[in-house]
N, C-alpha and C positions, 0 to 999 in steps of 0.2 A: 504494500500500500504506500501511497505517496507520503502519508503521515509518519512513516518510519524513517524518513530520510534526515540525515544530519548535514547541515551546511557549515562550511568554514567561510567566514566573512572577513576580508582583509581591508583594514582602513589605513589612511595615509595621514592622519592627524585630525584636526577639528577646525573646519572653516574653509570655504571654497577657494580662497586665494593662496593659501599656504598649506592646506591639509585636505581632509576628506570633505566632499560636498555634503553638508548635513542633511538636506532634504533627500538626496539620493540614498544616503546611508540609512536613514530612518525608514524610508519607504521600502527599501530592500528588506530590512528587519521585519517590517510589518507584513510584507508579502510572504516571507518565510513562515511567520507565525500564523497568518491567515490560512495558509495551506497545511496547518497542523504539523509543521516540521520543527525541528530544533536547530540551534546554531551555537557555534563558539566564535567569538570575535577575536581576531588577531591583529597585530601591527608589528612592524620591525622596530626593534629597540635601538634606534639611531637618532642623531640630531636632525631637526628640521633644517632644510636648506636655508630658510630665513623665516622671519615672523612679519606678517603683514597686518597693519592696523586696518581692520575691515570697515571702519568708519571713513577713514581718509584714503584708503587704498595705497598707502605708502609704507615702505619697510620701517621697522623699528629696531633700535639697538637692544636686542634681546635675543635669548636663545631658549629653545624649547625642545623637548624630546617627542618624537612621533608616537611612541607607545603611551606616554603619559597624557598627551593631548587626545589621542584616540579614546582613552579611558573615559573622557568626558561623555562621549556618545554612548559608550558601552556601559555607562553607570558603574564603572569600576570592574566589571566582569570581563576581563580581557587577558590574553596571554601573549607573550612574545612570539613572533612568527618563527623564531629559531626552534620552538617547541612543536611546530606543526609536523604531523605525520599523516601521509595520505591514507594510510590504512585505517585511520580513525574517522574518516569522513566520506560522505557519498558525493558531495558537490562542493566546489570552490567558487566564490564569487567576489568580484571587486567593484564596489561603487567608485564613482569618479571624483572629480575635484582636482585643482591644480597641484595638490600634494602628490597625486599619482605621478605626474610628470616632473615633479621636483624632488620628491622624497623616495618614491618607490623605483624610480628610474630617472634618467637625466634627459628625457625627451624634450623638456622645456628649453634646454640649452644646446643640446647636441642633435636634435632631430633624429633622422634615420640611423645615425651613428651612435645613438644613445647606449648606455650600459644599464643593466637592470640589477637592482639590489639582489645579492646572492640568495637570501632567504626567500624573496619573492620568486626568483627564477627556479629555485629548488621546488617550491610548492607547485608551481605551474607544471614543471617537467614531471614530477612524480605523479601528479594527478592524471596528466595526459598519458603517461606510460601505463597507468593502471586502467585506462579506458573510462575514466570518470568525468562527468560533465564539468565545464568551466564557464562561468558567466562574467561579463564585464560591461559596465555602463559608462557612458560619456567618453572621456579620453582614455579610460582604462584598457580598451582593446589594443592600444599600442604595446602594452606589456606582452600580450599574446603574440602579436605580430613579430616583435623583436625576439622573443624567446623561442617560438615555434616555427616561425617563417611561413610555410605554406598553409595558411589558414584563411578562411573567409570571415570578415568582420565588417562592422559599420561604426562610423563615428558621426553619421548624419550626412552633411553635405559640404563640409569645409574642404575646399580643393587642396590647400597646401598640406593638411594633415593626411588626406587621402593619398597624395603623391608620396609622402613619407612612408606610409603603410605599404604602398606598392614597392618602394625602394627596399623595404625590409623583406620582400619576398611574399607578402600576403596579398590577398585580393580584397579590395574595398567595394562594398555595395552601398550606394546612396540610399538613404531612408528619410522618412518624415517623422512627425510626432507619433509617439506610442507604437512605433513599429519595431520589430526585432528581426535580426538576421540569424538564421540557424545553419550552422555548418555541421551537418549530420555525421560526416566522415570523422571529424575531429571532436564531436560532441561539445561544440562551442556555441554559446548564445550571446549576442551583443545587442545593445540598444543605445540610441544617441543621447537621450535625456537632455541635459543642459548644454550639449554641444550645439543644440538648436535653441532658439528663443522660446523656451518652454514655460508652461504654467506648472503649478504644483500638481494639478490633476494629470497633466502629461507625464510628469515624473512618476507619480503613483501607478499609472497604467503601464508605463514602460517597465518599471520594476516588477510589477505583477506578472506581465506577460513573459518577462525574462525568467522569473522563478518558475512559472508554470511550464515553460518550454524546457527548462533544465530538468524538471521532474519528469516530463514526458520522455526525455532521453534516457 
């Protein structure tokens, strides 16, 4: 039954500009719970690239840890991604946010030549090798493109990001609001969410459809 599935959810901090996108993270958790599944939240125990004042949009002279900031969304119930084991979970999913491109990998700075955090890469590779489904929202599909190469994903309609995904060996499929792309061969489901000018309902529907498609896989 679907309700027996256990998700691993990987966050990149707390806040759209320097961490996990909070709406996407919460709606992902809601979708998992709404489908009567359980989850464990993870984050890498590393420093954030930088701290952004979300009122002004400007960097601050401060330092924060990705794991500690992600714990705000997880209500403290979180584990270091170094502890992740694919054998303990049925599905892996990554909400988006600029922190994905700054903290989980270096896509924000290096584009198609980016590197991926070792714990993130290990989680993706071990789940993929085990034939278990992986989901990614917003900008997070770049993690899958960079790590796995020949996969089909979407980030919506942004041309420059789509070109970078192609340069990493993946196939990009343009999408609109609330749509998902399913790569059945690789058991990957992606949705654009805030890569488009989305509403909260768009995010909720995108997250729900992603989770349901992952469960169907």
